[in-house]
The first five atom37 places (N, CA, C, CB, O) and aatype in JSON, in Angstrom:
{
  "aatype": [20, 20, 20, 20, 20, 20, 20, 20, 20, 20, 20, 20, 20, 20, 20, 20, 20, 20, 20, 20, 20, 20, 20, 20, 20, 20, 20, 20, 20, 20, 20, 20, 20, 20, 20, 20, 20, 20, 20, 20, 20, 20, 20, 20, 20, 20, 20, 20, 20, 20, 20, 20, 20, 20, 20, 20, 20, 20, 20, 20, 20, 20, 20, 20, 20, 20, 20, 20, 20, 20, 20, 20, 20, 20, 20, 20, 20, 20, 20, 20, 20, 20, 20, 20, 20, 20, 20, 20, 20, 20, 20, 20, 20],
  "atom_mask": [
    [1, 1, 1, 1, 1],
    [1, 1, 1, 1, 1],
    [1, 1, 1, 1, 1],
    [1, 1, 1, 1, 1],
    [1, 1, 1, 1, 1],
    [1, 1, 1, 1, 1],
    [1, 1, 1, 1, 1],
    [1, 1, 1, 1, 1],
    [1, 1, 1, 1, 1],
    [1, 1, 1, 1, 1],
    [1, 1, 1, 1, 1],
    [1, 1, 1, 1, 1],
    [1, 1, 1, 1, 1],
    [1, 1, 1, 1, 1],
    [1, 1, 1, 1, 1],
    [1, 1, 1, 1, 1],
    [1, 1, 1, 1, 1],
    [1, 1, 1, 1, 1],
    [1, 1, 1, 1, 1],
    [1, 1, 1, 1, 1],
    [1, 1, 1, 1, 1],
    [1, 1, 1, 1, 1],
    [1, 1, 1, 1, 1],
    [1, 1, 1, 1, 1],
    [1, 1, 1, 1, 1],
    [1, 1, 1, 1, 1],
    [1, 1, 1, 1, 1],
    [1, 1, 1, 1, 1],
    [1, 1, 1, 1, 1],
    [1, 1, 1, 1, 1],
    [1, 1, 1, 1, 1],
    [1, 1, 1, 1, 1],
    [1, 1, 1, 1, 1],
    [1, 1, 1, 1, 1],
    [1, 1, 1, 1, 1],
    [1, 1, 1, 1, 1],
    [1, 1, 1, 1, 1],
    [1, 1, 1, 1, 1],
    [1, 1, 1, 1, 1],
    [1, 1, 1, 1, 1],
    [1, 1, 1, 1, 1],
    [1, 1, 1, 1, 1],
    [1, 1, 1, 1, 1],
    [1, 1, 1, 1, 1],
    [1, 1, 1, 1, 1],
    [1, 1, 1, 1, 1],
    [1, 1, 1, 1, 1],
    [1, 1, 1, 1, 1],
    [1, 1, 1, 1, 1],
    [1, 1, 1, 1, 1],
    [1, 1, 1, 1, 1],
    [1, 1, 1, 1, 1],
    [1, 1, 1, 1, 1],
    [1, 1, 1, 1, 1],
    [1, 1, 1, 1, 1],
    [1, 1, 1, 1, 1],
    [1, 1, 1, 1, 1],
    [1, 1, 1, 1, 1],
    [1, 1, 1, 1, 1],
    [1, 1, 1, 1, 1],
    [1, 1, 1, 1, 1],
    [1, 1, 1, 1, 1],
    [1, 1, 1, 1, 1],
    [1, 1, 1, 1, 1],
    [1, 1, 1, 1, 1],
    [1, 1, 1, 1, 1],
    [1, 1, 1, 1, 1],
    [1, 1, 1, 1, 1],
    [1, 1, 1, 1, 1],
    [1, 1, 1, 1, 1],
    [1, 1, 1, 1, 1],
    [1, 1, 1, 1, 1],
    [1, 1, 1, 1, 1],
    [1, 1, 1, 1, 1],
    [1, 1, 1, 1, 1],
    [1, 1, 1, 1, 1],
    [1, 1, 1, 1, 1],
    [1, 1, 1, 1, 1],
    [1, 1, 1, 1, 1],
    [1, 1, 1, 1, 1],
    [1, 1, 1, 1, 1],
    [1, 1, 1, 1, 1],
    [1, 1, 1, 1, 1],
    [1, 1, 1, 1, 1],
    [1, 1, 1, 1, 1],
    [1, 1, 1, 1, 1],
    [1, 1, 1, 1, 1],
    [1, 1, 1, 1, 1],
    [1, 1, 1, 1, 1],
    [1, 1, 1, 1, 1],
    [1, 1, 1, 1, 1],
    [1, 1, 1, 1, 1],
    [1, 1, 1, 1, 1]
  ],
  "atom_positions": [
    [[2.3, 23.87, 21.11], [3.05, 23.47, 20.04], [2.18, 23.58, 18.75], [3.58, 22.07, 20.28], [0.98, 23.29, 18.82]],
    [[2.69, 23.95, 17.68], [1.95, 24.11, 16.44], [1.9, 22.66, 15.79], [2.66, 25.22, 15.47], [2.85, 21.88, 15.89]],
    [[0.51, 22.31, 14.97], [0.43, 21.07, 14.47], [1.31, 21.1, 12.95], [-1.21, 20.67, 14.37], [1.05, 21.9, 12.04]],
    [[2.2, 20.24, 12.92], [2.55, 20.23, 11.46], [1.68, 19.58, 10.42], [3.77, 19.62, 11.32], [1.15, 18.5, 10.66]],
    [[1.52, 20.2, 9.3], [0.78, 19.79, 8.12], [1.56, 19.6, 6.78], [-0.26, 20.78, 7.92], [2.31, 20.48, 6.37]],
    [[1.41, 18.65, 6.22], [2.07, 18.3, 4.92], [1.24, 17.39, 4.09], [3.41, 17.64, 5.16], [0.36, 16.68, 4.59]],
    [[1.53, 17.4, 2.82], [0.95, 16.56, 1.86], [1.93, 15.93, 1.0], [0.01, 17.26, 1.09], [2.72, 16.49, 0.24]],
    [[1.73, 14.4, 1.29], [2.65, 13.5, 0.7], [2.18, 12.81, -0.71], [2.92, 12.43, 1.75], [1.02, 12.54, -1.05]],
    [[3.38, 12.6, -1.43], [3.16, 11.81, -2.71], [4.12, 10.91, -2.7], [3.2, 12.57, -4.0], [5.04, 11.06, -3.5]],
    [[4.13, 9.64, -1.68], [4.75, 8.64, -1.66], [4.61, 7.8, -2.93], [4.43, 8.06, -0.58], [3.53, 7.69, -3.51]],
    [[5.69, 7.25, -3.32], [5.79, 6.34, -4.89], [5.13, 5.33, -4.41], [7.38, 5.81, -5.64], [4.1, 5.11, -5.06]],
    [[5.33, 4.46, -3.35], [4.25, 3.49, -2.87], [4.7, 2.17, -3.78], [2.53, 4.1, -3.2], [5.82, 1.95, -4.22]],
    [[3.52, 1.35, -3.93], [3.6, 0.13, -5.03], [2.34, -0.08, -5.52], [4.12, -1.29, -4.47], [1.31, 0.14, -4.88]],
    [[2.37, -0.47, -6.57], [1.19, -0.88, -7.48], [0.04, -1.8, -6.89], [1.77, -1.64, -8.69], [-1.12, -1.6, -7.24]],
    [[0.28, -2.51, -6.25], [-0.42, -3.72, -5.78], [-0.49, -4.79, -6.84], [-1.8, -3.37, -5.33], [0.31, -4.96, -7.75]],
    [[-1.58, -5.49, -6.57], [-1.77, -6.82, -7.23], [-2.78, -6.6, -8.54], [-2.42, -7.93, -6.1], [-3.97, -6.38, -8.33]],
    [[-2.33, -6.66, -9.73], [-3.01, -6.45, -10.92], [-4.26, -7.53, -11.28], [-1.92, -6.48, -11.98], [-5.25, -7.38, -12.0]],
    [[-3.83, -8.58, -10.53], [-4.74, -9.76, -10.73], [-5.92, -9.68, -9.8], [-3.98, -11.11, -10.5], [-6.8, -10.54, -9.88]],
    [[-6.0, -8.65, -8.86], [-6.94, -8.42, -7.75], [-7.27, -6.88, -7.53], [-6.33, -9.04, -6.44], [-7.34, -6.37, -6.42]],
    [[-7.47, -6.14, -8.83], [-7.69, -4.68, -9.09], [-6.76, -3.88, -8.19], [-9.21, -4.27, -8.83], [-7.15, -3.01, -7.42]],
    [[-5.44, -4.28, -8.38], [-4.21, -3.74, -7.66], [-4.53, -3.6, -6.27], [-3.7, -2.38, -8.19], [-4.18, -2.51, -5.84]],
    [[-5.12, -4.39, -5.38], [-5.38, -4.72, -4.11], [-3.84, -4.75, -3.52], [-6.29, -6.12, -4.01], [-2.88, -5.38, -3.97]],
    [[-3.9, -3.81, -2.29], [-2.67, -3.87, -1.66], [-1.73, -2.69, -1.89], [-2.06, -5.06, -2.07], [-0.78, -2.36, -1.17]],
    [[-2.16, -2.1, -3.06], [-1.15, -0.95, -3.39], [-1.49, 0.31, -2.75], [-1.05, -0.66, -4.88], [-2.54, 0.41, -2.11]],
    [[-0.64, 1.3, -2.88], [-0.85, 2.45, -2.43], [0.2, 3.39, -3.13], [-0.8, 2.41, -0.98], [1.19, 2.95, -3.71]],
    [[-0.17, 4.89, -3.0], [1.06, 5.9, -3.5], [0.86, 6.11, -4.86], [2.61, 5.32, -3.33], [-0.04, 5.57, -5.51]],
    [[1.8, 6.99, -5.33], [1.3, 7.39, -7.12], [1.6, 6.43, -7.78], [2.02, 8.63, -7.99], [1.01, 6.45, -8.86]],
    [[2.39, 5.38, -7.62], [2.62, 3.84, -8.33], [1.34, 3.16, -8.65], [3.44, 2.76, -7.32], [1.19, 2.48, -9.66]],
    [[0.11, 3.43, -7.47], [-1.0, 2.59, -7.44], [-1.96, 3.56, -8.34], [-1.53, 2.2, -5.83], [-2.76, 3.04, -9.11]],
    [[-1.89, 4.52, -8.26], [-2.62, 5.54, -9.2], [-2.54, 5.33, -10.37], [-2.26, 6.78, -9.14], [-3.57, 5.25, -11.05]],
    [[-1.11, 5.18, -10.98], [-0.62, 5.26, -12.27], [-1.36, 3.64, -12.86], [1.3, 5.46, -12.26], [-2.14, 3.35, -13.77]],
    [[-0.75, 2.97, -11.97], [-1.1, 1.48, -12.52], [-2.85, 1.26, -12.62], [-0.38, 0.22, -11.3], [-3.39, 0.72, -13.59]],
    [[-3.43, 1.68, -11.67], [-4.99, 1.42, -11.82], [-5.62, 2.3, -12.51], [-5.72, 1.37, -10.64], [-6.68, 1.89, -12.99]],
    [[-5.24, 3.76, -12.8], [-5.96, 4.64, -13.48], [-5.02, 5.29, -14.61], [-6.56, 5.64, -12.5], [-5.5, 6.13, -15.37]],
    [[-3.84, 4.95, -14.7], [-3.05, 5.65, -15.86], [-2.5, 7.11, -15.45], [-4.05, 5.82, -17.2], [-3.06, 8.01, -14.83]],
    [[-1.14, 7.02, -16.06], [-0.3, 8.33, -15.7], [-0.91, 9.58, -15.94], [0.94, 8.42, -16.45], [-0.71, 10.48, -15.12]],
    [[-1.75, 9.81, -17.11], [-2.6, 11.21, -17.26], [-3.48, 11.38, -16.13], [-3.54, 11.28, -18.58], [-3.58, 12.52, -15.69]],
    [[-4.21, 10.37, -15.53], [-5.08, 10.69, -14.18], [-4.15, 11.19, -12.95], [-5.91, 9.25, -13.65], [-4.51, 12.1, -12.2]],
    [[-3.02, 10.57, -12.84], [-1.89, 10.7, -11.69], [-1.71, 12.6, -12.14], [-0.05, 9.32, -12.01], [-2.09, 13.58, -11.5]],
    [[-1.23, 12.55, -13.02], [-1.27, 14.2, -13.21], [-2.08, 15.14, -13.3], [-0.88, 14.55, -14.04], [-1.78, 16.33, -13.23]],
    [[-3.34, 14.64, -13.47], [-4.59, 15.29, -13.25], [-4.68, 15.84, -11.93], [-5.69, 14.41, -13.47], [-4.92, 17.03, -11.7]],
    [[-4.44, 14.73, -10.84], [-4.7, 15.2, -9.61], [-4.28, 16.2, -8.91], [-4.54, 14.52, -9.02], [-4.82, 16.71, -7.93]],
    [[-2.99, 16.57, -9.6], [-2.5, 17.97, -9.07], [-3.52, 19.36, -9.44], [-0.94, 18.23, -9.8], [-3.77, 20.26, -8.64]],
    [[-4.0, 19.28, -10.82], [-4.62, 20.17, -11.16], [-6.07, 20.25, -10.39], [-4.6, 20.07, -12.5], [-6.54, 21.31, -9.98]],
    [[-6.68, 19.06, -10.26], [-7.74, 18.78, -9.28], [-7.89, 19.45, -7.99], [-7.67, 17.55, -8.97], [-8.93, 19.94, -7.56]],
    [[-6.67, 19.42, -7.39], [-6.27, 20.01, -5.97], [-6.22, 21.46, -6.08], [-4.83, 19.5, -5.41], [-6.78, 22.13, -5.22]],
    [[-5.63, 22.01, -7.04], [-5.17, 23.35, -7.2], [-6.57, 24.12, -7.54], [-3.96, 23.47, -8.42], [-6.79, 25.22, -7.03]],
    [[-7.51, 23.53, -8.41], [-8.37, 24.23, -9.01], [-9.92, 23.63, -8.66], [-7.96, 24.23, -10.47], [-10.96, 24.21, -8.97]],
    [[-9.87, 22.73, -8.16], [-11.43, 21.96, -7.57], [-11.91, 22.5, -6.58], [-11.43, 20.5, -7.07], [-11.32, 23.35, -5.91]],
    [[-13.18, 22.0, -6.34], [-14.06, 22.34, -5.42], [-14.37, 21.23, -4.49], [-15.16, 22.82, -6.01], [-14.65, 20.14, -4.99]],
    [[-14.36, 21.38, -3.12], [-14.61, 20.41, -2.12], [-16.2, 19.86, -2.4], [-14.38, 21.12, -0.58], [-17.22, 20.54, -2.3]],
    [[-16.13, 18.67, -2.72], [-17.59, 18.03, -2.92], [-18.32, 17.11, -1.72], [-17.46, 17.05, -4.18], [-19.5, 16.81, -1.59]],
    [[-17.21, 16.81, -0.94], [-17.75, 15.95, 0.29], [-16.65, 15.99, 1.34], [-18.11, 14.3, -0.12], [-15.45, 16.03, 1.05]],
    [[-17.17, 15.97, 2.67], [-15.91, 15.81, 3.48], [-16.88, 14.63, 4.38], [-15.14, 17.48, 4.42], [-18.1, 14.49, 4.34]],
    [[-16.06, 14.01, 5.04], [-16.47, 12.78, 5.77], [-15.5, 12.11, 6.65], [-16.89, 11.82, 4.85], [-14.28, 12.23, 6.53]],
    [[-16.0, 11.5, 7.42], [-15.02, 10.56, 8.6], [-14.87, 11.39, 9.8], [-13.31, 10.17, 8.06], [-15.21, 12.57, 9.86]],
    [[-14.3, 10.63, 10.84], [-14.26, 11.28, 12.18], [-13.01, 12.01, 12.06], [-14.3, 10.26, 13.47], [-12.12, 11.91, 11.21]],
    [[-13.12, 12.78, 13.08], [-11.83, 13.97, 13.21], [-10.24, 13.52, 13.0], [-11.84, 14.6, 14.84], [-9.43, 14.3, 12.5]],
    [[-9.89, 12.28, 13.41], [-8.59, 11.95, 13.27], [-8.5, 10.93, 11.75], [-8.1, 11.17, 14.76], [-7.46, 10.5, 11.25]],
    [[-9.5, 10.79, 11.4], [-9.41, 10.13, 9.9], [-10.34, 10.68, 8.78], [-9.78, 8.59, 9.99], [-10.9, 10.02, 7.9]],
    [[-10.38, 12.22, 9.02], [-11.14, 12.86, 8.03], [-10.72, 12.47, 6.49], [-10.99, 14.35, 8.29], [-9.61, 11.99, 6.29]],
    [[-11.56, 12.67, 5.49], [-11.53, 12.62, 4.15], [-12.4, 13.57, 3.36], [-11.8, 11.38, 3.83], [-13.61, 13.74, 3.53]],
    [[-11.54, 14.24, 2.39], [-12.3, 15.27, 1.69], [-12.08, 15.0, 0.16], [-11.81, 16.76, 2.14], [-11.05, 14.78, -0.48]],
    [[-13.23, 15.1, -0.17], [-13.13, 14.83, -1.84], [-13.21, 16.08, -2.65], [-14.37, 13.89, -2.42], [-14.01, 16.99, -2.45]],
    [[-12.27, 16.05, -3.61], [-12.42, 17.33, -4.3], [-12.53, 16.96, -5.85], [-11.16, 18.35, -3.96], [-11.86, 16.08, -6.38]],
    [[-13.47, 17.78, -6.5], [-13.85, 17.4, -7.96], [-13.64, 18.77, -8.85], [-15.55, 16.84, -8.05], [-14.0, 19.9, -8.54]],
    [[-13.03, 18.4, -9.89], [-12.63, 19.35, -10.92], [-12.76, 18.81, -12.29], [-11.26, 19.77, -10.71], [-11.97, 17.87, -12.32]],
    [[-13.32, 18.91, -13.37], [-13.06, 18.73, -14.54], [-13.09, 17.26, -15.07], [-11.94, 19.32, -14.69], [-12.34, 16.71, -15.88]],
    [[-14.11, 16.79, -14.41], [-14.38, 15.2, -14.49], [-13.51, 14.38, -13.75], [-14.29, 14.66, -15.87], [-13.37, 13.24, -14.18]],
    [[-12.97, 14.66, -12.9], [-11.81, 13.87, -11.98], [-12.19, 14.17, -10.47], [-10.1, 14.49, -12.29], [-12.91, 15.11, -10.14]],
    [[-11.64, 13.27, -9.57], [-11.73, 13.28, -8.17], [-10.71, 13.11, -7.74], [-12.48, 12.53, -7.6], [-10.0, 12.24, -8.25]],
    [[-10.23, 13.97, -6.53], [-8.8, 13.71, -5.59], [-9.59, 13.41, -4.42], [-7.55, 15.12, -5.32], [-10.73, 13.85, -4.27]],
    [[-8.94, 12.59, -3.51], [-9.26, 12.39, -2.11], [-8.25, 12.77, -1.34], [-9.58, 11.1, -1.78], [-7.15, 12.53, -1.84]],
    [[-8.24, 13.36, -0.16], [-7.25, 13.57, 0.7], [-7.61, 12.8, 1.81], [-7.02, 14.92, 0.99], [-8.81, 12.7, 2.04]],
    [[-6.82, 12.23, 2.55], [-7.37, 11.4, 3.81], [-6.27, 11.84, 4.88], [-7.44, 9.53, 3.54], [-5.06, 11.62, 4.77]],
    [[-6.84, 12.45, 5.85], [-6.18, 12.96, 6.92], [-5.87, 11.59, 7.99], [-7.14, 14.2, 7.57], [-6.7, 10.74, 8.33]],
    [[-4.2, 11.67, 8.44], [-3.96, 10.69, 9.54], [-3.14, 11.34, 10.48], [-3.32, 9.38, 9.09], [-2.09, 11.91, 10.17]],
    [[-3.66, 11.26, 11.77], [-3.08, 12.08, 12.92], [-2.43, 11.02, 13.62], [-4.15, 12.91, 13.86], [-2.92, 9.9, 13.79]],
    [[-1.0, 11.49, 14.13], [-0.26, 10.71, 14.89], [0.46, 11.93, 15.84], [0.74, 9.7, 13.97], [1.27, 12.82, 15.57]],
    [[-0.2, 11.56, 17.0], [0.33, 12.75, 18.05], [0.2, 14.32, 17.54], [2.02, 12.5, 18.35], [-0.89, 14.61, 17.05]],
    [[1.01, 15.18, 17.6], [1.01, 16.32, 17.1], [1.25, 16.34, 15.34], [2.05, 17.02, 17.92], [1.43, 17.43, 14.78]],
    [[1.22, 15.22, 14.65], [1.77, 15.27, 13.3], [0.35, 14.79, 12.42], [3.25, 14.17, 13.12], [-0.22, 13.7, 12.47]],
    [[0.06, 15.76, 11.76], [-0.94, 15.49, 10.99], [-0.4, 15.21, 9.34], [-1.92, 16.69, 11.2], [0.48, 15.98, 8.96]],
    [[-0.78, 14.37, 8.57], [-0.23, 13.89, 7.44], [-1.59, 13.68, 6.5], [0.68, 12.54, 7.75], [-2.58, 13.13, 6.97]],
    [[-1.56, 14.05, 5.45], [-2.62, 14.02, 4.22], [-2.06, 13.18, 3.23], [-2.94, 15.46, 3.53], [-0.94, 13.39, 2.75]],
    [[-2.9, 12.1, 2.88], [-2.39, 11.2, 1.84], [-3.36, 11.25, 0.86], [-2.14, 9.78, 2.27], [-4.49, 11.56, 1.24]],
    [[-3.19, 11.03, -0.33], [-3.89, 11.54, -1.48], [-4.11, 10.36, -2.73], [-3.01, 12.83, -1.99], [-3.17, 9.73, -3.23]],
    [[-5.43, 10.21, -3.09], [-5.6, 9.4, -4.16], [-6.45, 9.97, -5.21], [-6.1, 8.2, -3.75], [-7.02, 11.01, -4.92]],
    [[-6.64, 9.46, -6.41], [-7.48, 10.08, -7.2], [-7.97, 9.27, -8.32], [-6.92, 11.18, -7.62], [-7.41, 8.19, -8.49]],
    [[-8.94, 9.6, -9.11], [-9.43, 9.09, -10.39], [-10.04, 9.81, -11.3], [-10.18, 8.21, -10.23], [-10.26, 11.01, -11.12]],
    [[-10.43, 9.11, -12.48], [-11.28, 9.75, -13.76], [-12.78, 9.4, -13.32], [-10.86, 8.97, -15.45], [-13.11, 8.21, -13.28]],
    [[-13.72, 10.43, -12.98], [-14.97, 10.29, -13.01], [-15.53, 9.53, -14.29], [-15.45, 11.53, -12.85], [-15.22, 9.94, -15.4]],
    [[-16.36, 8.44, -14.15], [-17.17, 8.08, -15.44], [-18.7, 7.9, -15.43], [-16.66, 6.8, -15.93], [-19.3, 7.61, -16.47]]
  ]
}
C-alpha cells in the first residue's frame, strides 16, 4: 500500500495572547503571533526556499526551510500508513 502524503493548513486557534499564544496552532496561530504578512510569506518560503536543517526521529522528522529572511518548518506526523506534514513559520530577526 502506498503511503499517503499531504500538507495541511488547518485554521486552528490563536492560543493565549497573555502567554505568547501558548496552546495555539494552525494558520490562526501564525497570524496572531507573527502577523498576516508572515503567514502569507510561508507559501513563498516553501516554494522557493532551501532546506537549512533536518532533525528529529523518523516518525517525527522536522524540516526547516529558509528564504528571504523567513523560516518555514514542516513537521512530519505518522499514523499507520498516513503521513501528515504540519506547518509553522516566522520572520527571522
